[in-house]
N, C-alpha and C positions, 0 to 999 in steps of 0.2 A: 507517924501515923497514929490517929486516935484509937483508943482501945476498941470501940465499937467497930471501926473500920477493919482493925486487925482480926477481930472475931469473925466478921463477914468473910474476909479473905480466907481464913482458915476453913470456913464452911465450903467456900467455893473450891478450894484445892482438895478438900476431902472428897468432893464429888468425882475427882479424877484419880483416886487412889488405885482403882482397879482397871483403868482404861488401858487397853492394849494399843501400842503404837503401830497399828496396821489399818488399812482401809477396810471399813465394815463391808463394803460391797464385794471385795475380792475374797472374803472369807466364806462366801456362800458355799454350802455343801454340794451344790450342783455345778461347781466349776469344772469345765471339761479338761481332759488331759491335753497337753500341747501336742501339736503335730511334730513329726521328726524334723531335724535340721536337714538342710540341703547338703548332700555330699556328691561331688562330681559336677557334671555340667547339665544344664537344662536350657531349653530354647522355648520361646513363646512369641505370641503376637504383642501382648501387653504385659509388662512387668510393673507391679505396684510395690513400692518400697514404703513400708510402714503398716503396722497392724492395729492402728487405732481406728476411730470412726472414719476419718478422711480416707484412709486406704481401703477399709472394708467396703464403704459405700462405692468407692471407685471400682473395685473389683466386681461387686454385685451388679452395679448398674451397667458396667461394660458387658457382662454376660447377658443381662436382660435386653440390652440393645442389640447384641449380636451373639446368639447362643453358640455359634461356631467359632468364635474368637477364643484362642488359647490364652488363658490368663494365669499368671503366677504372682503370688503375694509373698514377700519376704518380711518377717518380723524379727527384730534383733533380740527380743526377750520372749514374752508371751503375749498373745493377742489381748488387748484391753488392759494391760498391766499399768500403763502410765496414766496420762490425763483422762483417757476414756473410761478408766475404772475407778477414778478417784474423785470425780466431780460431784456436784450436788444433785444431779439428775433432773435439772431444769432444761427441758427441750423447748426452746423458744422459736417462734416464727421469725423473729427479727434476724435479718442478714447483716445488720449494720451496728450491732451492739447497742440496740435500743433506738427508739424513735428520735430522741434529742440528738444523738450523735449522727444519725442518718440525715436528719433535717439540716443540721449545721453544715454537713459536708456535701450532700447531693440533693439540694432542695428541688431541683428540676426533675429528679428521678424518684423522689421519695414515694409517690403513689405507686409507681411501678415496682419499686423495691418491696413495698409492703404487700402488694398483690402476689409477687413471686414468693415472698417469705411465707405467707399463709398457704399458698399452693404447696410449697415444699413441706410444711408441717402436715398438711393433709396427706401428702404422698408418703411421708414417714409412717403415719398411722396406717395407711393402706398396706405398705410393705410389711409392717409388723404383723398385720392380720394375714396377709397373703402367704408369708413364710412361717406362720405359726410361732412367732418369737414371743416367748413368755417373759416379758421385761416389765411387767406391772405398769403398763402404759395407762395413764389417767389424764384426760383432757380437762384439767381442773381450772386452768387460768392462773393468774398471779396478781397479787396486790403489792404495789409499792406503798409503803407506809411512811408517814411523817411522824417523827418522834420529837420534833421541836416546832414551836409555833410558826417560825419563819418558813419551815419546810411545808407546813400545811397551806400557807398562803401561796407558796411556789407551786404546789401541786394543783391548787384550784386555778391559778393563773395559767398553768400549762394545759390543763384540760380545756379552758376557754380557747386557747390558741389552737389546740387540736380540732375543736369544733369549727372554728373559723376556717381552717384549712381543709376541712372535710376528711380528717384523719381520726375522728373519735368513735367510729363505728365499733361497737363492742367494748368500749372503754367508759367506765362510770366513775365519777368522783364520789367518794364516801366521806361524810363528816365524821367527827369523833365517835358519835353514837353509832353510826352505821358501820364503821370499820370495827369497832369493838363488839358489835353484834356478830361479825364474822369470826373474829379471833379476839379473845379477851386479854388485853395487856394494858396496864395503866399508863404505859409509855406512848400508846398510839393516839395521835391527835387528828389524823385524817388518812385517807388512802386513795389510790387510783387503781381500780380493779379492771384488769384486762381479762375479759371473760373467755376469749377465743384463742388468744395468741400464745399460750404456753401449756405444755403438758408436763406431768411428772412421770418419771420412770426409774427403773433400777439400771444404773449406767453400765455396770459390768455385764448384766444379763443381756442388755442390748448388744454389746460388743460380741459376746459369746454366741448370741443368736444370729448375728450377721455373719460370723465366721461359719456357723453350721449351714446357713443358707448359701454361702459361697461354695463350700465343699459340695453341697447337694447339686449345684449347677455345674460342677466340674472344675472350679478354680483349684489350682494346686497351691496349697498353703505350706510354707516352711517356717517354723518357729525356731527360736534360738539361732537365728541366721542373720547377723548384722551385715548390712551392705557397706563395704569398705571403700569402694572406688567406682567411679562411673567414667566411661570413655566411649568415644565413637568406635564402632566396629563394622566396617563395610557399609552397608546401607542402613544399619541399625545401631544399636547401642549394646554395650556389655557392662555388667556389674559384677565385681569380684566380691566373694564372700570368704569366710575363713577356710572352708573345705571345698570350695568349688566356684562356679561362676554361672551367670545366666546371660544368654544372648537374647535380645528382644528387638522387635521392630520399633516399639515405642515404650517409653518409661513414664510413669506417673510418680512423682516424689511427694510423699505424704508423711514426712517425718516431723513436722511442726517444730517443737522447741529443740529437738536434737539436731546436731550439725547437718545442714543440707549438703548433699553431694555436689551441688553447684555452689562454689564458694562465693560467687557474686550475690547470692541471696542472703547470706548469713547476717549481713549488717542491718537487715530490715527487722530483725526480731531480737528481743532480749528475754531471758527467763525471769519470771516473777513467781515466787513461791506463795501458795495459798494454803490455808489450813482449815480443818473442820473437826467438829466433835459429833459423836452420835450417842444419844441417851439409851438407857435401857427401855424396853417397851413400857409405855404408860398404862396405868390401870384405867378402868372405866371412870373411876372417880377423878383421877387426874385429868383425863380428857375432858370430862364435864366441867372442870374448873377453868379450862381455857377455851372451851367452845370448839372452834376450828371444825365445824360440822362439814364444811364443803371441801376441806383438804387442799386448798389452794397453796401454791408456793408463795412465799413472802420474801420481801427484801426491803430494807429501810433506805431512806433517801439521803443519807449523809454521803460525803465524798468517800470517807472510809466506812463502807457499808457492810452489813451482815445479810446473808441469805439463809433462809430456813424453811424446812418442809417436813411433812410427816412421811415416814416410810410405810410400806404395806402392813408391817406389824406394829404400827403406831409408836415408833421411835421418833424423836425429833433430831434431824440433822441441823446443826448450827455452825455456820462457817463464815469466812470472810474477814473483813476489817484489816488485819495486817496483810501487807503485800510486800514480800521481802525479796529484794534484788541483791545478789552477792557480787562483789567486785569482780570484774572480768567476765561476767556472764556465765559463771560456772554452774554446771548441773551435776550434782552429786547426791548419792543415795542418802548420806547422812543429813542432808538438808530437809529430807522428808519428815523429820521429827523435830519439834521445837516446843519444849515444855513451857517456856515463858509466854508463848502465844496461846497455848492451851489454857493457861491460868487466866489470861486476859479474857479469852472467849467465854470461859465458865462464869466469870464475874458479870460479863455483859448479858449472858443467858438468864441469870437469876434476877438481874435488874429488869429485864423484859418480862419474865414470868415468875414473880415472887411467889405465886401460889404453888409453884412446883418445887419448893424447898424440900430437900431430901432426895431428889432424883439423882441418880448416879449416871456417869458417862462410862460406856463400855469400850469405845474406840476413839482414838485421836490420831489424825494423820495429816499429811501434807503432800504437795506435789507441785510440779512446775507448769506454769501457763506460758504459752508463747504470745508475748505482747508485741504489737507494732505501734507505730506512732499515731495511727488513725484509729486504733482499737477494734478494727474489723478486718476480715481476711483480705489478702491481696493475692494476685495470680500472675502467672507468666509462662512463657515457653522458651525453650533454648534448643540448640543443636538442630537448626533448620526445622523446628516444629516437631522433632521426634521426642522431646522431653517436655513435660508440663509439671507445674508445681502450684501448690496452694499452702498458705501459712498465715499466721498472725491473727487467729480467731479471738484471742484475748479473753478466754473464759466463757464465751457463748458459742462454742463449737458443737455442742450436742446436736442441735438442729442444723446450723449453718454448714456443717461439714458435708452434709449430703448435697447441698447446693454447690459447694466447692468441688465435690467429686464430678458433678455434671459439667461444671465449667472446665475442669481439666480434660474431660472426655471431648468436649466441644473443641477445645484448643488443639488436641491431638488429631481430631478429625479434620481440622482446617476449615471448620464451618463458621459462618457468621450466623449467630442465633440471638434470640432475645436476651440471653445471658451475656454473650461476648460483646454485644453492642453497648452494654452499660459502661458509663464512665468509671464506676467502681471497679469494674473488671479491667478496663483498658489502662488505667493509671495506677501507679504504685504510691505508697506512702513515702515520706521522707525517711531515709535511713538514720539509724542512731549514730552519733559520733563515736570515735574510738575512746578507750579509757585514757586518762581518768575522767574525761568529760562526761561520758555516759553515766557513770556511777554518781558523780557530783550533781549532774542535772536531775537525775531521778531522786536522789536524796533530798535535794532542795524542793522538788515538786511535792514529795510526800510530806515534808514538814509544812509546806504552804497549805496543802489540802487539810491537814489536821488543824492548822491554825484557822482556816476558813470555817471548819465545823464548829470550832469553839467560839467564833465571833459572828454568829448569825449568818453564815454562808458568804461573808464578804471576801472576795478574792483579792489577793495582794497584787502588787506590780508584776511579780514573776509569773503568776498564773495568768494574768491578763495578757502578758507578752506571749506566753505559750499558746493561749487561745488564738491570738492573732496569727501566729505562725502555723497553726494547725498541728501543734505538737502537744505533748503532755505525757501523763502517766496515769493509768487507770488503776485505782486501788481496789 
């Protein structure tokens, strides 16, 4: 390594010297106390397993649909402690992990999916207001930025395609001058600004607010209560916990990356670890140096991409790029911390914003994402319609999980709705193969994606084969 490069790396790592290896969002002083664990037996109409967004929205929407319904929610640790309290706080309208993925997989339904997604985002905003949830919700939009010339051409071409298909409403192409007018980085060469389809929020405060709204409507919430086993019990279902059990007429499984109580569902997801940094609050001078007047979320256009946004107190969250899958699909607490990724992210941050030299990071953390082979949620029912599930959001679940909650409730009601008629809901992705094939395939795909980023976006034979099969790995 050249001396100048070594010096720059030393500066980058110095910025991490005081970073705490904990999620910034979960350290908020307003964090509520957990509800007591379940001891003994309980019965209900609907049991929700999982206290992240998917489970919380299911419980809340179930009570709003039918206030007389008895609803119980079980959370194995504390509400919002996993992916729902560790993400970047991008609440997107997209139900399909972005328009390109949705258009490639469901071209005949894409206009309907876009309409449902925007309606879902509007309903999230309305629910936040209705229940008085202080989660720093800002309907700012998001800019996908190009940091290479070939990416700028691809963004321009993609915008033309959206216009031709009638999908460009609210989406604007920005050339280099226009995108740098929004946010000043010497690396930005173009951008695609989605003005309506994304909101920024405080992810943990959303989870905690949803929990409070559930409690206010009469949902019984038990934390530190893992669900250990699911079985049929008479005309309903029973779930065993460490100190008791719940008997329910119906069950909604919202455990995402954690092992599903239905073993048949487990092969459809693999855990991928994502990491993020949070800076100290920026001064007025530092904010002025980068612009960012409109506080949009940002993400770059590489296969191995970064996502970044401003918090309410003007910190920059900087995450993404590395996506780590451990052999065997293991989910372990020690994987939440990865210093080698933090060092890499810090270097990328100062390349993007050299004018912020000297800024320090206060927090660095990671967490597991539930990825499926089509990169967007899948759904299903079991036990003669008494159990429903949703999983596989692949990192865009902040908004889409509310839609998934409504799908699960529709399936449990046995209703044919505009949601359950969708091909996206009726069909499942391809499952992942067993080990060692899953780990080998994911590793080869990651290597190929990095190679494509380094060679003008050109996809090799492996990636083209994965595209044809509808498989892949989202970084």
